[in-house]
C-alpha positions in Angstrom: 0.0 -0.4 0.1 3.0 2.4 1.4 4.6 1.9 -2.6 1.2 2.4 -4.4 1.1 6.0 -2.4 4.5 7.0 -3.1 3.7 5.8 -6.8 1.0 7.9 -6.9 2.6 10.8 -5.3 5.5 10.6 -8.2 2.7 10.4 -10.9 1.3 13.8 -9.1 4.5 15.9 -9.2 5.1 14.7 -12.8 1.8 16.0 -13.7 2.2 19.2 -12.0 5.8 19.7 -13.4 4.6 19.1 -16.8 2.0 21.8 -16.5 4.1 24.2 -15.3 6.5 23.6 -17.8 3.4 23.8 -20.5 2.3 27.1 -19.2 5.6 29.3 -18.7 6.0 28.0 -22.4 10.1 27.4 -21.9 10.2 24.3 -22.1 11.1 23.0 -25.8 8.4 20.3 -26.0 7.9 19.3 -30.1 4.7 20.2 -31.3 2.1 17.5 -31.9 3.1 16.0 -34.9 0.4 14.5 -36.8 0.0 12.3 -39.4 0.2 14.5 -42.8 -2.9 12.7 -44.1 -4.7 13.8 -41.0 -4.1 17.2 -42.1 -7.1 19.8 -43.5 -6.9 20.4 -47.2 -5.4 23.8 -48.5 -7.1 26.5 -49.0 -7.4 27.8 -52.6 -4.3 29.6 -54.4 -4.7 32.4 -55.3 -6.2 33.2 -58.5 -3.5 34.8 -60.3 -1.3 31.5 -60.3 -3.9 28.9 -59.8 -3.7 25.5 -62.0 -6.5 23.3 -62.6 -5.9 19.8 -60.6 -3.7 21.6 -58.1 -0.5 21.6 -60.2 2.2 23.3 -59.1 1.9 27.2 -60.4 4.3 29.1 -62.5 5.2 32.5 -61.2 6.7 35.2 -62.5 10.0 36.7 -61.1 10.8 39.9 -61.3 14.6 39.4 -61.4 15.9 42.9 -59.6 19.7 42.7 -60.9 18.7 42.3 -64.5 15.8 44.5 -64.4 14.1 41.5 -66.4 10.8 39.2 -65.7 11.6 35.5 -65.9 8.7 32.4 -65.5 9.9 29.8 -63.5 8.1 27.0 -61.5 7.2 28.1 -57.9 9.4 25.2 -56.8 12.3 26.3 -58.6 12.0 29.7 -57.4 11.7 28.5 -53.7 15.3 26.5 -54.1 16.8 29.6 -54.8 15.2 31.6 -52.1 16.3 28.7 -49.5 19.7 29.2 -51.1 20.1 32.7 -50.2 18.5 33.3 -47.0 20.0 30.5 -45.6 23.3 29.0 -45.4 23.3 25.7 -48.1 25.2 23.8 -45.9 23.2 24.2 -42.9 20.8 21.0 -41.6 18.8 19.5 -44.4 15.7 19.9 -41.7 16.8 23.8 -41.1 16.4 23.9 -44.8 13.3 21.9 -45.3 11.4 24.4 -42.7 12.9 27.6 -44.9 11.4 26.3 -47.7 8.2 25.8 -45.9 8.0 29.2 -44.6 9.5 30.7 -48.2 6.4 29.2 -50.0 4.0 30.2 -47.1 5.5 34.0 -47.5 4.8 33.5 -51.3 1.8 32.6 -51.3 0.5 35.3 -48.9 2.1 38.0 -50.7 0.8 37.0 -53.9 -3.1 36.4 -52.7 -3.2 39.7 -50.3 -1.0 42.0 -52.4 -0.9 41.0 -56.1 2.9 40.1 -55.4 4.9 43.1 -56.6 2.4 44.5 -59.2 5.1 47.4 -60.1 7.3 45.1 -61.8 4.2 42.8 -63.3 5.7 40.3 -61.7 4.4 37.5 -58.7 7.4 37.8 -56.7 11.0 39.5 -56.9 14.5 39.1 -56.0 14.7 42.2 -54.4 14.9 41.5 -50.6 13.9 45.1 -50.0 11.0 43.8 -51.7 10.0 40.0 -51.7 12.9 37.7 -50.7 16.8 36.9 -51.3 17.0 34.7 -54.3 20.6 32.8 -55.5 20.1 30.6 -58.3 24.1 30.1 -58.1 24.1 28.8 -54.3 21.4 26.3 -54.8 23.3 22.8 -53.8 22.1 19.3 -54.0 21.4 19.5 -49.7 18.9 22.7 -50.5 17.4 20.8 -53.8 16.6 17.9 -51.3 15.2 19.9 -48.6 12.8 21.5 -51.1 11.9 18.7 -52.8 10.8 16.4 -49.9 8.3 19.8 -48.9 7.2 20.4 -52.4 4.1 21.5 -52.0 3.6 22.2 -47.9 2.4 25.1 -46.6 1.5 26.7 -43.5 -2.4 27.9 -42.8 -3.7 29.4 -39.9 -7.7 29.1 -40.0 -7.7 28.1 -43.7 -4.8 31.3 -44.8 -1.5 31.3 -45.6 0.5 32.4 -42.9 2.6 35.8 -42.8 6.3 33.9 -42.9 8.2 36.6 -41.4 11.8 34.8 -40.6 14.8 36.4 -39.5 18.6 35.6 -38.7 18.7 35.1 -34.5 16.4 36.4 -32.2 18.6 36.3 -29.5 17.0 34.9 -25.7 13.3 35.1 -27.3 11.2 36.0 -30.2 9.2 39.3 -31.0 5.1 40.0 -31.5 4.9 41.7 -34.3 3.8 45.1 -33.0 7.4 45.3 -31.3 9.9 43.6 -33.7 7.9 45.4 -37.4 5.9 48.0 -35.6 3.1 45.8 -37.5 0.0 47.8 -37.3 -2.7 45.3 -38.3 -2.7 43.4 -35.0 -0.8 40.5 -34.0 -1.4 37.5 -35.9 -2.8 34.7 -33.1 0.2 32.5 -34.4 2.9 35.1 -33.9 4.1 34.6 -30.3 7.1 34.8 -28.3 8.9 31.7 -27.7 12.5 30.7 -26.5 14.8 30.9 -29.1 17.3 27.7 -29.0 19.6 29.7 -31.0 21.3 31.4 -28.1 22.9 27.5 -27.8 24.9 27.5 -30.9 25.0 31.1 -32.4 28.8 32.3 -32.8 29.3 35.5 -30.4 30.0 37.7 -33.3 26.8 36.9 -35.1 24.4 36.9 -32.0 26.4 40.2 -30.5 26.8 43.5 -32.0 27.8 46.9 -31.7 27.5 50.1 -33.8 28.7 53.6 -33.3 26.6 56.4 -35.6 27.7 59.7 -36.1 25.3 62.3 -34.2 24.3 63.7 -37.9 23.4 60.5 -39.0 21.2 60.4 -36.2 19.6 63.3 -36.3 18.8 62.7 -39.9 17.3 59.0 -39.6 15.4 60.7 -36.8 14.3 63.8 -39.0 13.2 61.1 -42.0 11.2 58.6 -39.5 9.2 61.6 -37.0 9.4 64.1 -39.7 11.0 66.3 -36.8 14.2 67.5 -36.5 15.4 67.0 -33.3 18.4 68.9 -33.3 22.1 68.3 -32.1 21.7 65.1 -30.5 22.1 65.2 -27.0 19.9 62.7 -25.1 19.2 59.0 -26.6 17.1 56.7 -24.4 14.8 54.1 -24.7 11.1 55.1 -23.5 9.2 52.3 -24.5 10.2 48.1 -24.5 7.8 45.5 -25.6 6.8 42.0 -24.2 10.0 40.4 -25.4 12.2 43.2 -24.1 13.2 45.1 -27.0 13.2 48.6 -27.7 10.0 49.7 -29.2 10.2 53.5 -29.1 13.3 55.9 -28.7 13.2 59.0 -27.4 15.8 61.5 -29.0 16.2 64.9 -27.8 12.4 64.8 -26.8 11.5 63.3 -30.0 9.3 60.0 -30.1 10.2 57.2 -32.7 9.5 53.6 -33.4 12.3 51.7 -32.6 11.8 49.7 -35.9 11.5 52.0 -38.1 14.5 54.2 -36.9 17.0 50.7 -37.1 15.6 50.7 -41.0 16.9 54.0 -41.3 20.1 53.8 -39.2 20.7 50.7 -41.7 19.9 47.1 -40.6 22.9 45.7 -40.9 24.7 48.0 -38.4 22.1 48.3 -35.8 21.2 44.4 -36.4 18.0 44.6 -33.9 16.0 46.5 -31.1 17.3 43.9 -28.4 19.6 46.9 -27.0 21.8 46.0 -24.1 23.4 49.4 -23.8 23.4 52.9 -25.5 25.4 56.1 -24.7 26.0 59.3 -26.4 29.7 60.5 -26.4 30.3 63.8 -28.0 29.4 63.4 -31.9 29.1 59.6 -31.6 26.3 57.4 -30.3 26.9 54.1 -29.8 24.5 51.1 -29.5 25.4 47.4 -28.1 22.7 44.4 -28.9 22.0 40.6 -29.3 20.0 39.3 -32.3 20.0 40.2 -36.0 16.8 40.7 -38.0 13.4 42.0 -36.9 12.9 38.8 -34.5 9.3 37.9 -35.4 8.7 34.5 -36.9 11.6 31.7 -37.3 14.6 32.1 -35.8 17.0 30.8 -38.8 19.6 30.1 -35.9 16.7 28.9 -33.6 15.8 26.4 -36.4 19.3 25.0 -37.0 19.7 24.2 -33.4 16.5 22.3 -33.5 17.4 20.3 -36.7 20.6 19.8 -34.7 18.6 18.5 -31.7 16.7 16.2 -34.9 13.7 18.1 -34.8 11.5 17.7 -38.2 10.9 20.6 -40.5 7.0 20.8 -39.6 8.0 20.4 -35.9 10.2 23.1 -36.2 7.6 25.2 -38.3 5.0 24.7 -35.5 7.4 25.7 -32.7 7.7 29.3 -34.1 4.3 29.5 -35.3 1.7 28.4 -33.2 -1.7 26.7 -33.7 -0.9 26.4 -37.5 -0.9 23.8 -40.0 0.9 22.4 -42.6 -1.2 21.3 -45.9 -0.4 20.0 -49.2 -1.4 22.9 -51.6 0.0 21.0 -54.6 1.6 17.9 -55.6 
């Protein structure tokens, strides 16, 4: 009898710990990876690229460098996106997760915005307009990752998700409003989650420090806010989001969006809005932080860490985008 009570107590303790773990969301438990055949049907493809019998779409891609438009199968386009957006030598499941997200991003942009109508195309190789693309970087590993996920897309309530992704989130990912200054409300599938990438990212890629001249900061503030702050003497974080990122800066009393100021100063110099230190020293403003990118959606270094821990592409995607389904849009 005493042994049975001990077993019951141990079971109860386990259940309590499991409940705490799930509530806090800090434990990296794999999502419920159901049989793909149990997933719902994919939503209709955007009319502009829809094929009979759910065949692979052919899309028009604006080639930014050549200023031309080329037609290609969407899977060939996704190969070039994956090769450009992620290191082609990374684990296959990380590349496969990137392929699912790149497909989802492409279909959502075509469906909601018509792609890039200013170029008469469905997609663009200009990273400022769409996604990066490099045919030269495609290798066998990339092709295998894309082929094994052919036609797979992420949806939420029968709509293609906004497939935001970034290089490295730092300690945790961000909500859309704080990382991107997104004004349309935070999509329910975008949640703050622990970034496993912090365990493997090299220090030189995970942490950054950048110095800007006071004149460059003044011009950036005026560009973003429409107000000239004058000579920079005061620069502070006036608001942070739930992930710990700066969402608003106050410069000489002028309030500006942190994501917008980052873009104005240069997103490869001010790598993130996860600021750990900032200082005004004479005519120089120095900011230091952690992370690379806006922090919303899939963290690529996190995807690599999970792939190295034997997570599948489907599980990786479902970790970063909560309560979504992965469905087959074409075969």
